[in-house]
Each structure stands twice: as structure tokens, then as C-alpha cells.
PDB file with one MODEL, atoms N, CA, C and O in Angstrom:
MODEL        1
ATOM      1  N   ILE A   1       2.986 -10.095  -3.310  1.00  0.00           N
ATOM      2  CA  ILE A   1       3.445  -9.265  -4.401  1.00  0.00           C
ATOM      3  C   ILE A   1       4.325  -8.133  -3.883  1.00  0.00           C
ATOM      4  O   ILE A   1       5.269  -7.733  -4.564  1.00  0.00           O
ATOM      5  N   PHE A   2       4.041  -7.611  -2.705  1.00  0.00           N
ATOM      6  CA  PHE A   2       4.815  -6.522  -2.121  1.00  0.00           C
ATOM      7  C   PHE A   2       5.651  -7.092  -0.983  1.00  0.00           C
ATOM      8  O   PHE A   2       5.136  -7.770  -0.094  1.00  0.00           O
ATOM      9  N   SER A   3       6.932  -6.810  -1.024  1.00  0.00           N
ATOM     10  CA  SER A   3       7.798  -7.296   0.044  1.00  0.00           C
ATOM     11  C   SER A   3       8.121  -6.153   1.001  1.00  0.00           C
ATOM     12  O   SER A   3       8.255  -5.001   0.588  1.00  0.00           O
ATOM     13  N   THR A   4       8.241  -6.481   2.257  1.00  0.00           N
ATOM     14  CA  THR A   4       8.577  -5.468   3.243  1.00  0.00           C
ATOM     15  C   THR A   4      10.080  -5.328   3.401  1.00  0.00           C
ATOM     16  O   THR A   4      10.559  -4.333   3.945  1.00  0.00           O
ATOM     17  N   MET A   5      10.829  -6.318   2.929  1.00  0.00           N
ATOM     18  CA  MET A   5      12.280  -6.272   3.028  1.00  0.00           C
ATOM     19  C   MET A   5      12.870  -6.403   1.634  1.00  0.00           C
ATOM     20  O   MET A   5      12.355  -7.142   0.796  1.00  0.00           O
ATOM     21  N   GLY A   6      13.931  -5.692   1.401  1.00  0.00           N
ATOM     22  CA  GLY A   6      14.648  -5.841   0.155  1.00  0.00           C
ATOM     23  C   GLY A   6      14.076  -5.016  -0.975  1.00  0.00           C
ATOM     24  O   GLY A   6      13.185  -4.187  -0.792  1.00  0.00           O
ATOM     25  N   PHE A   7      14.614  -5.269  -2.130  1.00  0.00           N
ATOM     26  CA  PHE A   7      14.256  -4.536  -3.330  1.00  0.00           C
ATOM     27  C   PHE A   7      13.703  -5.542  -4.328  1.00  0.00           C
ATOM     28  O   PHE A   7      14.465  -6.237  -5.001  1.00  0.00           O
ATOM     29  N   GLY A   8      12.383  -5.623  -4.425  1.00  0.00           N
ATOM     30  CA  GLY A   8      11.752  -6.628  -5.256  1.00  0.00           C
ATOM     31  C   GLY A   8      11.426  -6.119  -6.644  1.00  0.00           C
ATOM     32  O   GLY A   8      11.780  -5.000  -7.017  1.00  0.00           O
ATOM     33  N   LEU A   9      10.751  -6.957  -7.397  1.00  0.00           N
ATOM     34  CA  LEU A   9      10.364  -6.630  -8.764  1.00  0.00           C
ATOM     35  C   LEU A   9       9.397  -5.450  -8.788  1.00  0.00           C
ATOM     36  O   LEU A   9       9.500  -4.580  -9.654  1.00  0.00           O
ATOM     37  N   TYR A  10       8.466  -5.415  -7.850  1.00  0.00           N
ATOM     38  CA  TYR A  10       7.521  -4.306  -7.773  1.00  0.00           C
ATOM     39  C   TYR A  10       8.251  -2.986  -7.552  1.00  0.00           C
ATOM     40  O   TYR A  10       7.918  -1.983  -8.182  1.00  0.00           O
ATOM     41  N   ASP A  11       9.238  -2.978  -6.668  1.00  0.00           N
ATOM     42  CA  ASP A  11      10.000  -1.757  -6.400  1.00  0.00           C
ATOM     43  C   ASP A  11      10.796  -1.319  -7.622  1.00  0.00           C
ATOM     44  O   ASP A  11      10.922  -0.122  -7.883  1.00  0.00           O
ATOM     45  N   LEU A  12      11.326  -2.268  -8.363  1.00  0.00           N
ATOM     46  CA  LEU A  12      12.054  -1.943  -9.591  1.00  0.00           C
ATOM     47  C   LEU A  12      11.118  -1.332 -10.634  1.00  0.00           C
ATOM     48  O   LEU A  12      11.477  -0.354 -11.290  1.00  0.00           O
ATOM     49  N   LEU A  13       9.932  -1.898 -10.789  1.00  0.00           N
ATOM     50  CA  LEU A  13       8.961  -1.356 -11.730  1.00  0.00           C
ATOM     51  C   LEU A  13       8.478   0.028 -11.301  1.00  0.00           C
ATOM     52  O   LEU A  13       8.310   0.916 -12.137  1.00  0.00           O
ATOM     53  N   LEU A  14       8.260   0.209 -10.020  1.00  0.00           N
ATOM     54  CA  LEU A  14       7.804   1.498  -9.512  1.00  0.00           C
ATOM     55  C   LEU A  14       8.875   2.573  -9.692  1.00  0.00           C
ATOM     56  O   LEU A  14       8.558   3.698 -10.076  1.00  0.00           O
ATOM     57  N   SER A  15      10.116   2.246  -9.423  1.00  0.00           N
ATOM     58  CA  SER A  15      11.179   3.237  -9.608  1.00  0.00           C
ATOM     59  C   SER A  15      11.374   3.559 -11.085  1.00  0.00           C
ATOM     60  O   SER A  15      11.693   4.700 -11.420  1.00  0.00           O
ATOM     61  N   SER A  16      11.192   2.592 -11.973  1.00  0.00           N
ATOM     62  CA  SER A  16      11.257   2.863 -13.407  1.00  0.00           C
ATOM     63  C   SER A  16      10.122   3.776 -13.839  1.00  0.00           C
ATOM     64  O   SER A  16      10.316   4.674 -14.658  1.00  0.00           O
ATOM     65  N   LEU A  17       8.941   3.547 -13.287  1.00  0.00           N
ATOM     66  CA  LEU A  17       7.800   4.403 -13.594  1.00  0.00           C
ATOM     67  C   LEU A  17       8.048   5.829 -13.109  1.00  0.00           C
ATOM     68  O   LEU A  17       7.727   6.782 -13.819  1.00  0.00           O
ATOM     69  N   PHE A  18       8.606   5.991 -11.927  1.00  0.00           N
ATOM     70  CA  PHE A  18       8.943   7.320 -11.419  1.00  0.00           C
ATOM     71  C   PHE A  18       9.945   8.027 -12.327  1.00  0.00           C
ATOM     72  O   PHE A  18       9.814   9.222 -12.592  1.00  0.00           O
ATOM     73  N   PHE A  19      10.936   7.291 -12.799  1.00  0.00           N
ATOM     74  CA  PHE A  19      11.958   7.878 -13.662  1.00  0.00           C
ATOM     75  C   PHE A  19      11.363   8.316 -15.002  1.00  0.00           C
ATOM     76  O   PHE A  19      11.677   9.401 -15.491  1.00  0.00           O
ATOM     77  N   ILE A  20      10.510   7.486 -15.597  1.00  0.00           N
ATOM     78  CA  ILE A  20       9.886   7.842 -16.871  1.00  0.00           C
ATOM     79  C   ILE A  20       8.930   9.012 -16.684  1.00  0.00           C
ATOM     80  O   ILE A  20       8.836   9.871 -17.560  1.00  0.00           O
ATOM     81  N   ASN A  21       8.223   9.062 -15.566  1.00  0.00           N
ATOM     82  CA  ASN A  21       7.370  10.219 -15.258  1.00  0.00           C
ATOM     83  C   ASN A  21       8.207  11.498 -15.149  1.00  0.00           C
ATOM     84  O   ASN A  21       7.795  12.555 -15.628  1.00  0.00           O
ATOM     85  N   ALA A  22       9.366  11.398 -14.526  1.00  0.00           N
ATOM     86  CA  ALA A  22      10.233  12.567 -14.397  1.00  0.00           C
ATOM     87  C   ALA A  22      10.708  13.056 -15.752  1.00  0.00           C
ATOM     88  O   ALA A  22      10.791  14.263 -15.978  1.00  0.00           O
ATOM     89  N   LEU A  23      11.019  12.144 -16.650  1.00  0.00           N
ATOM     90  CA  LEU A  23      11.420  12.539 -17.997  1.00  0.00           C
ATOM     91  C   LEU A  23      10.265  13.155 -18.764  1.00  0.00           C
ATOM     92  O   LEU A  23      10.456  14.094 -19.537  1.00  0.00           O
ATOM     93  N   ALA A  24       9.073  12.632 -18.553  1.00  0.00           N
ATOM     94  CA  ALA A  24       7.913  13.064 -19.332  1.00  0.00           C
ATOM     95  C   ALA A  24       7.429  14.456 -18.950  1.00  0.00           C
ATOM     96  O   ALA A  24       6.797  15.120 -19.771  1.00  0.00           O
ATOM     97  N   ILE A  25       7.701  14.920 -17.739  1.00  0.00           N
ATOM     98  CA  ILE A  25       7.166  16.216 -17.327  1.00  0.00           C
ATOM     99  C   ILE A  25       8.117  17.370 -17.579  1.00  0.00           C
ATOM    100  O   ILE A  25       7.776  18.514 -17.282  1.00  0.00           O
ATOM    101  N   LEU A  26       9.298  17.107 -18.118  1.00  0.00           N
ATOM    102  CA  LEU A  26      10.233  18.191 -18.398  1.00  0.00           C
ATOM    103  C   LEU A  26       9.676  19.090 -19.494  1.00  0.00           C
ATOM    104  O   LEU A  26       9.226  18.600 -20.530  1.00  0.00           O
ATOM    105  N   HIS A  27       9.702  20.379 -19.276  1.00  0.00           N
ATOM    106  CA  HIS A  27       9.142  21.349 -20.215  1.00  0.00           C
ATOM    107  C   HIS A  27      10.197  21.733 -21.246  1.00  0.00           C
ATOM    108  O   HIS A  27      11.347  22.001 -20.899  1.00  0.00           O
ATOM    109  N   GLU A  28       9.796  21.759 -22.522  1.00  0.00           N
ATOM    110  CA  GLU A  28      10.758  22.026 -23.592  1.00  0.00           C
ATOM    111  C   GLU A  28      11.340  23.432 -23.532  1.00  0.00           C
ATOM    112  O   GLU A  28      12.561  23.592 -23.541  1.00  0.00           O
ATOM    113  N   GLN A  29      10.494  24.450 -23.470  1.00  0.00           N
ATOM    114  CA  GLN A  29      10.989  25.820 -23.533  1.00  0.00           C
ATOM    115  C   GLN A  29      11.630  26.280 -22.227  1.00  0.00           C
ATOM    116  O   GLN A  29      12.611  27.023 -22.251  1.00  0.00           O
ATOM    117  N   ARG A  30      11.101  25.859 -21.112  1.00  0.00           N
ATOM    118  CA  ARG A  30      11.618  26.362 -19.842  1.00  0.00           C
ATOM    119  C   ARG A  30      12.878  25.661 -19.386  1.00  0.00           C
ATOM    120  O   ARG A  30      13.749  26.294 -18.788  1.00  0.00           O
ATOM    121  N   PHE A  31      13.002  24.370 -19.650  1.00  0.00           N
ATOM    122  CA  PHE A  31      14.144  23.633 -19.119  1.00  0.00           C
ATOM    123  C   PHE A  31      15.053  23.084 -20.214  1.00  0.00           C
ATOM    124  O   PHE A  31      16.265  23.296 -20.174  1.00  0.00           O
ATOM    125  N   LEU A  32      14.491  22.394 -21.173  1.00  0.00           N
ATOM    126  CA  LEU A  32      15.307  21.680 -22.145  1.00  0.00           C
ATOM    127  C   LEU A  32      15.993  22.596 -23.148  1.00  0.00           C
ATOM    128  O   LEU A  32      17.081  22.271 -23.624  1.00  0.00           O
ATOM    129  N   ALA A  33      15.388  23.730 -23.481  1.00  0.00           N
ATOM    130  CA  ALA A  33      15.985  24.635 -24.460  1.00  0.00           C
ATOM    131  C   ALA A  33      17.275  25.264 -23.943  1.00  0.00           C
ATOM    132  O   ALA A  33      18.146  25.618 -24.737  1.00  0.00           O
ATOM    133  N   LYS A  34      17.410  25.408 -22.631  1.00  0.00           N
ATOM    134  CA  LYS A  34      18.635  25.980 -22.050  1.00  0.00           C
ATOM    135  C   LYS A  34      19.855  25.149 -22.398  1.00  0.00           C
ATOM    136  O   LYS A  34      20.951  25.683 -22.567  1.00  0.00           O
ATOM    137  N   TYR A  35      19.664  23.842 -22.504  1.00  0.00           N
ATOM    138  CA  TYR A  35      20.781  22.923 -22.725  1.00  0.00           C
ATOM    139  C   TYR A  35      20.833  22.388 -24.149  1.00  0.00           C
ATOM    140  O   TYR A  35      21.693  21.566 -24.466  1.00  0.00           O
ATOM    141  N   GLY A  36      19.934  22.838 -25.007  1.00  0.00           N
ATOM    142  CA  GLY A  36      19.908  22.367 -26.387  1.00  0.00           C
ATOM    143  C   GLY A  36      19.315  20.986 -26.539  1.00  0.00           C
ATOM    144  O   GLY A  36      19.640  20.271 -27.487  1.00  0.00           O
ATOM    145  N   TRP A  37      18.451  20.601 -25.619  1.00  0.00           N
ATOM    146  CA  TRP A  37      17.863  19.260 -25.645  1.00  0.00           C
ATOM    147  C   TRP A  37      16.411  19.268 -26.109  1.00  0.00           C
ATOM    148  O   TRP A  37      15.714  18.266 -25.952  1.00  0.00           O
ATOM    149  N   ASP A  38      15.943  20.371 -26.676  1.00  0.00           N
ATOM    150  CA  ASP A  38      14.525  20.485 -26.992  1.00  0.00           C
ATOM    151  C   ASP A  38      14.152  19.944 -28.361  1.00  0.00           C
ATOM    152  O   ASP A  38      13.014  19.511 -28.545  1.00  0.00           O
ATOM    153  N   LYS A  39      15.055  19.949 -29.323  1.00  0.00           N
ATOM    154  CA  LYS A  39      14.732  19.504 -30.674  1.00  0.00           C
ATOM    155  C   LYS A  39      15.497  18.228 -31.001  1.00  0.00           C
ATOM    156  O   LYS A  39      16.721  18.264 -31.131  1.00  0.00           O
ATOM    157  N   PRO A  40      14.807  17.107 -31.136  1.00  0.00           N
ATOM    158  CA  PRO A  40      15.508  15.856 -31.444  1.00  0.00           C
ATOM    159  C   PRO A  40      15.949  15.814 -32.900  1.00  0.00           C
ATOM    160  O   PRO A  40      15.224  16.236 -33.801  1.00  0.00           O
ATOM    161  N   LYS A  41      17.146  15.300 -33.106  1.00  0.00           N
ATOM    162  CA  LYS A  41      17.659  15.033 -34.445  1.00  0.00           C
ATOM    163  C   LYS A  41      17.847  13.526 -34.521  1.00  0.00           C
ATOM    164  O   LYS A  41      18.780  12.977 -33.935  1.00  0.00           O
ATOM    165  N   PHE A  42      16.965  12.871 -35.237  1.00  0.00           N
ATOM    166  CA  PHE A  42      16.929  11.408 -35.194  1.00  0.00           C
ATOM    167  C   PHE A  42      18.130  10.765 -35.864  1.00  0.00           C
ATOM    168  O   PHE A  42      18.402   9.588 -35.625  1.00  0.00           O
ATOM    169  N   GLU A  43      18.856  11.500 -36.696  1.00  0.00           N
ATOM    170  CA  GLU A  43      20.044  10.922 -37.322  1.00  0.00           C
ATOM    171  C   GLU A  43      21.289  11.079 -36.450  1.00  0.00           C
ATOM    172  O   GLU A  43      22.338  10.518 -36.768  1.00  0.00           O
ATOM    173  N   ASP A  44      21.187  11.830 -35.363  1.00  0.00           N
ATOM    174  CA  ASP A  44      22.309  12.039 -34.447  1.00  0.00           C
ATOM    175  C   ASP A  44      22.500  10.796 -33.586  1.00  0.00           C
ATOM    176  O   ASP A  44      21.600  10.419 -32.836  1.00  0.00           O
ATOM    177  N   GLN A  45      23.672  10.152 -33.686  1.00  0.00           N
ATOM    178  CA  GLN A  45      23.929   8.915 -32.955  1.00  0.00           C
ATOM    179  C   GLN A  45      24.874   9.104 -31.767  1.00  0.00           C
ATOM    180  O   GLN A  45      25.398   8.126 -31.235  1.00  0.00           O
ATOM    181  N   THR A  46      25.096  10.353 -31.347  1.00  0.00           N
ATOM    182  CA  THR A  46      25.934  10.574 -30.170  1.00  0.00           C
ATOM    183  C   THR A  46      25.125  10.275 -28.910  1.00  0.00           C
ATOM    184  O   THR A  46      23.919  10.037 -28.977  1.00  0.00           O
ATOM    185  N   VAL A  47      25.792  10.289 -27.777  1.00  0.00           N
ATOM    186  CA  VAL A  47      25.107  10.029 -26.510  1.00  0.00           C
ATOM    187  C   VAL A  47      24.073  11.118 -26.248  1.00  0.00           C
ATOM    188  O   VAL A  47      22.959  10.830 -25.810  1.00  0.00           O
ATOM    189  N   LYS A  48      24.447  12.377 -26.517  1.00  0.00           N
ATOM    190  CA  LYS A  48      23.505  13.479 -26.317  1.00  0.00           C
ATOM    191  C   LYS A  48      22.302  13.328 -27.248  1.00  0.00           C
ATOM    192  O   LYS A  48      21.166  13.548 -26.828  1.00  0.00           O
ATOM    193  N   GLY A  49      22.539  12.958 -28.497  1.00  0.00           N
ATOM    194  CA  GLY A  49      21.445  12.784 -29.450  1.00  0.00           C
ATOM    195  C   GLY A  49      20.504  11.671 -29.047  1.00  0.00           C
ATOM    196  O   GLY A  49      19.288  11.799 -29.193  1.00  0.00           O
ATOM    197  N   LYS A  50      21.052  10.585 -28.542  1.00  0.00           N
ATOM    198  CA  LYS A  50      20.207   9.474 -28.087  1.00  0.00           C
ATOM    199  C   LYS A  50      19.407   9.872 -26.849  1.00  0.00           C
ATOM    200  O   LYS A  50      18.250   9.477 -26.703  1.00  0.00           O
ATOM    201  N   PHE A  51      20.021  10.652 -25.957  1.00  0.00           N
ATOM    202  CA  PHE A  51      19.311  11.107 -24.767  1.00  0.00           C
ATOM    203  C   PHE A  51      18.176  12.050 -25.130  1.00  0.00           C
ATOM    204  O   PHE A  51      17.093  11.968 -24.550  1.00  0.00           O
ATOM    205  N   VAL A  52      18.413  12.953 -26.091  1.00  0.00           N
ATOM    206  CA  VAL A  52      17.365  13.873 -26.539  1.00  0.00           C
ATOM    207  C   VAL A  52      16.228  13.084 -27.179  1.00  0.00           C
ATOM    208  O   VAL A  52      15.060  13.406 -26.965  1.00  0.00           O
ATOM    209  N   ASN A  53      16.552  12.059 -27.960  1.00  0.00           N
ATOM    210  CA  ASN A  53      15.510  11.213 -28.559  1.00  0.00           C
ATOM    211  C   ASN A  53      14.723  10.465 -27.492  1.00  0.00           C
ATOM    212  O   ASN A  53      13.511  10.296 -27.624  1.00  0.00           O
ATOM    213  N   LEU A  54      15.400  10.012 -26.433  1.00  0.00           N
ATOM    214  CA  LEU A  54      14.711   9.353 -25.326  1.00  0.00           C
ATOM    215  C   LEU A  54      13.757  10.314 -24.625  1.00  0.00           C
ATOM    216  O   LEU A  54      12.627   9.947 -24.302  1.00  0.00           O
ATOM    217  N   LEU A  55      14.206  11.537 -24.391  1.00  0.00           N
ATOM    218  CA  LEU A  55      13.333  12.541 -23.780  1.00  0.00           C
ATOM    219  C   LEU A  55      12.124  12.827 -24.658  1.00  0.00           C
ATOM    220  O   LEU A  55      11.003  12.932 -24.162  1.00  0.00           O
ATOM    221  N   TYR A  56      12.350  12.953 -25.953  1.00  0.00           N
ATOM    222  CA  TYR A  56      11.259  13.235 -26.878  1.00  0.00           C
ATOM    223  C   TYR A  56      10.237  12.100 -26.885  1.00  0.00           C
ATOM    224  O   TYR A  56       9.031  12.345 -26.861  1.00  0.00           O
ATOM    225  N   SER A  57      10.720  10.865 -26.919  1.00  0.00           N
ATOM    226  CA  SER A  57       9.787   9.735 -26.931  1.00  0.00           C
ATOM    227  C   SER A  57       9.053   9.598 -25.605  1.00  0.00           C
ATOM    228  O   SER A  57       7.888   9.201 -25.586  1.00  0.00           O
ATOM    229  N   ALA A  58       9.716   9.923 -24.492  1.00  0.00           N
ATOM    230  CA  ALA A  58       9.042   9.856 -23.197  1.00  0.00           C
ATOM    231  C   ALA A  58       7.939  10.907 -23.095  1.00  0.00           C
ATOM    232  O   ALA A  58       6.928  10.692 -22.427  1.00  0.00           O
ATOM    233  N   ARG A  59       8.142  12.053 -23.766  1.00  0.00           N
ATOM    234  CA  ARG A  59       7.137  13.110 -23.705  1.00  0.00           C
ATOM    235  C   ARG A  59       6.000  12.894 -24.684  1.00  0.00           C
ATOM    236  O   ARG A  59       4.892  13.369 -24.435  1.00  0.00           O
ATOM    237  N   THR A  60       6.226  12.201 -25.780  1.00  0.00           N
ATOM    238  CA  THR A  60       5.177  12.082 -26.799  1.00  0.00           C
ATOM    239  C   THR A  60       4.596  10.674 -26.875  1.00  0.00           C
ATOM    240  O   THR A  60       3.396  10.488 -26.672  1.00  0.00           O
ATOM    241  N   ILE A  61       5.419   9.705 -27.159  1.00  0.00           N
ATOM    242  CA  ILE A  61       4.925   8.348 -27.404  1.00  0.00           C
ATOM    243  C   ILE A  61       4.401   7.690 -26.130  1.00  0.00           C
ATOM    244  O   ILE A  61       3.404   6.969 -26.171  1.00  0.00           O
ATOM    245  N   LEU A  62       5.056   7.927 -25.016  1.00  0.00           N
ATOM    246  CA  LEU A  62       4.684   7.257 -23.772  1.00  0.00           C
ATOM    247  C   LEU A  62       3.636   8.003 -22.956  1.00  0.00           C
ATOM    248  O   LEU A  62       3.324   7.597 -21.837  1.00  0.00           O
ATOM    249  N   GLN A  63       3.097   9.075 -23.491  1.00  0.00           N
ATOM    250  CA  GLN A  63       2.159   9.886 -22.713  1.00  0.00           C
ATOM    251  C   GLN A  63       0.909   9.108 -22.318  1.00  0.00           C
ATOM    252  O   GLN A  63       0.555   9.094 -21.139  1.00  0.00           O
ATOM    253  N   ILE A  64       0.240   8.468 -23.250  1.00  0.00           N
ATOM    254  CA  ILE A  64      -0.985   7.710 -22.961  1.00  0.00           C
ATOM    255  C   ILE A  64      -0.686   6.455 -22.138  1.00  0.00           C
ATOM    256  O   ILE A  64      -1.389   6.206 -21.158  1.00  0.00           O
ATOM    257  N   PRO A  65       0.334   5.648 -22.494  1.00  0.00           N
ATOM    258  CA  PRO A  65       0.627   4.489 -21.635  1.00  0.00           C
ATOM    259  C   PRO A  65       1.008   4.872 -20.206  1.00  0.00           C
ATOM    260  O   PRO A  65       0.709   4.131 -19.269  1.00  0.00           O
ATOM    261  N   LEU A  66       1.666   6.019 -20.028  1.00  0.00           N
ATOM    262  CA  LEU A  66       2.023   6.445 -18.673  1.00  0.00           C
ATOM    263  C   LEU A  66       0.797   6.748 -17.830  1.00  0.00           C
ATOM    264  O   LEU A  66       0.793   6.495 -16.625  1.00  0.00           O
ATOM    265  N   ILE A  67      -0.232   7.283 -18.447  1.00  0.00           N
ATOM    266  CA  ILE A  67      -1.464   7.558 -17.705  1.00  0.00           C
ATOM    267  C   ILE A  67      -2.040   6.260 -17.159  1.00  0.00           C
ATOM    268  O   ILE A  67      -2.399   6.177 -15.984  1.00  0.00           O
ATOM    269  N   PHE A  68      -2.128   5.254 -18.010  1.00  0.00           N
ATOM    270  CA  PHE A  68      -2.681   3.969 -17.582  1.00  0.00           C
ATOM    271  C   PHE A  68      -1.776   3.254 -16.579  1.00  0.00           C
ATOM    272  O   PHE A  68      -2.268   2.633 -15.637  1.00  0.00           O
ATOM    273  N   LEU A  69      -0.459   3.335 -16.771  1.00  0.00           N
ATOM    274  CA  LEU A  69       0.458   2.710 -15.814  1.00  0.00           C
ATOM    275  C   LEU A  69       0.373   3.384 -14.448  1.00  0.00           C
ATOM    276  O   LEU A  69       0.414   2.706 -13.421  1.00  0.00           O
ATOM    277  N   ASN A  70       0.256   4.705 -14.427  1.00  0.00           N
ATOM    278  CA  ASN A  70       0.119   5.413 -13.151  1.00  0.00           C
ATOM    279  C   ASN A  70      -1.173   5.020 -12.446  1.00  0.00           C
ATOM    280  O   ASN A  70      -1.180   4.805 -11.234  1.00  0.00           O
ATOM    281  N   ILE A  71      -2.268   4.926 -13.202  1.00  0.00           N
ATOM    282  CA  ILE A  71      -3.538   4.501 -12.607  1.00  0.00           C
ATOM    283  C   ILE A  71      -3.426   3.087 -12.055  1.00  0.00           C
ATOM    284  O   ILE A  71      -3.922   2.801 -10.965  1.00  0.00           O
ATOM    285  N   LEU A  72      -2.775   2.201 -12.807  1.00  0.00           N
ATOM    286  CA  LEU A  72      -2.607   0.812 -12.363  1.00  0.00           C
ATOM    287  C   LEU A  72      -1.807   0.737 -11.065  1.00  0.00           C
ATOM    288  O   LEU A  72      -2.194   0.027 -10.137  1.00  0.00           O
ATOM    289  N   PHE A  73      -0.695   1.464 -10.999  1.00  0.00           N
ATOM    290  CA  PHE A  73       0.128   1.419  -9.793  1.00  0.00           C
ATOM    291  C   PHE A  73      -0.569   2.063  -8.605  1.00  0.00           C
ATOM    292  O   PHE A  73      -0.407   1.602  -7.475  1.00  0.00           O
ATOM    293  N   ILE A  74      -1.338   3.117  -8.836  1.00  0.00           N
ATOM    294  CA  ILE A  74      -2.095   3.730  -7.742  1.00  0.00           C
ATOM    295  C   ILE A  74      -3.144   2.768  -7.215  1.00  0.00           C
ATOM    296  O   ILE A  74      -3.317   2.634  -6.004  1.00  0.00           O
ATOM    297  N   LEU A  75      -3.851   2.092  -8.129  1.00  0.00           N
ATOM    298  CA  LEU A  75      -4.859   1.106  -7.687  1.00  0.00           C
ATOM    299  C   LEU A  75      -4.218  -0.049  -6.922  1.00  0.00           C
ATOM    300  O   LEU A  75      -4.779  -0.533  -5.939  1.00  0.00           O
ATOM    301  N   MET A  76      -3.036  -0.493  -7.375  1.00  0.00           N
ATOM    302  CA  MET A  76      -2.346  -1.571  -6.664  1.00  0.00           C
ATOM    303  C   MET A  76      -1.955  -1.129  -5.253  1.00  0.00           C
ATOM    304  O   MET A  76      -2.063  -1.907  -4.305  1.00  0.00           O
ATOM    305  N   LEU A  77      -1.507   0.105  -5.117  1.00  0.00           N
ATOM    306  CA  LEU A  77      -1.156   0.606  -3.794  1.00  0.00           C
ATOM    307  C   LEU A  77      -2.378   0.745  -2.889  1.00  0.00           C
ATOM    308  O   LEU A  77      -2.314   0.459  -1.694  1.00  0.00           O
ATOM    309  N   VAL A  78      -3.488   1.187  -3.471  1.00  0.00           N
ATOM    310  CA  VAL A  78      -4.715   1.343  -2.668  1.00  0.00           C
ATOM    311  C   VAL A  78      -5.262  -0.012  -2.249  1.00  0.00           C
ATOM    312  O   VAL A  78      -5.671  -0.186  -1.101  1.00  0.00           O
ATOM    313  N   LEU A  79      -5.273  -0.977  -3.169  1.00  0.00           N
ATOM    314  CA  LEU A  79      -5.853  -2.282  -2.872  1.00  0.00           C
ATOM    315  C   LEU A  79      -4.966  -3.153  -1.990  1.00  0.00           C
ATOM    316  O   LEU A  79      -5.465  -3.832  -1.092  1.00  0.00           O
ATOM    317  N   PHE A  80      -3.657  -3.140  -2.235  1.00  0.00           N
ATOM    318  CA  PHE A  80      -2.759  -4.058  -1.548  1.00  0.00           C
ATOM    319  C   PHE A  80      -1.870  -3.405  -0.499  1.00  0.00           C
ATOM    320  O   PHE A  80      -1.086  -4.086   0.161  1.00  0.00           O
ATOM    321  N   GLY A  81      -1.986  -2.110  -0.344  1.00  0.00           N
ATOM    322  CA  GLY A  81      -1.246  -1.434   0.723  1.00  0.00           C
ATOM    323  C   GLY A  81       0.117  -1.083   0.343  1.00  0.00           C
ATOM    324  O   GLY A  81       0.853  -0.509   1.146  1.00  0.00           O
TER     325      GLY A  81
ENDMDL
END
């Protein structure tokens, strides 16, 4: 399941998990409000509006699944090295 050479499926999933974790921990008032990314407008179809909606969903909807995915990946690393 884990390859020592190259970039496998596990590495792609792990890097995606890291990226979603990074999006999920951004603080609204301290970081996102400086750039106007703190309040999502769901009818906004610009690139900025879609990015703000992605940040909002990563912080709210994906919170519980991220906990379980992080636990799963940690257990896989502990068990399989």
C-alpha cells in the first residue's frame, strides 16, 4: 500500500488531506477578515466567491469527517510504517 519510490495513490490522498486540514484551520477574524474572505455569499459565482465558499465548507461541513480521516491516516501510519 505504501511505496518507497514515486508518488502513489496514498501520497496523493495524504497531500489532499493536508491541504484540506490547512483550509479548515484558518481563523475567520484573525486571517480571513483581512482579505474579505470571512463571509460566504453563495450566489457569488466569481473565482473569489467560489474560493470563499470552499473555505466555508472546509471549516464547517468537513469538520467531523476530517477528524475521522485524520485518525484513519494516523492509524495507517502507525500500523504500516
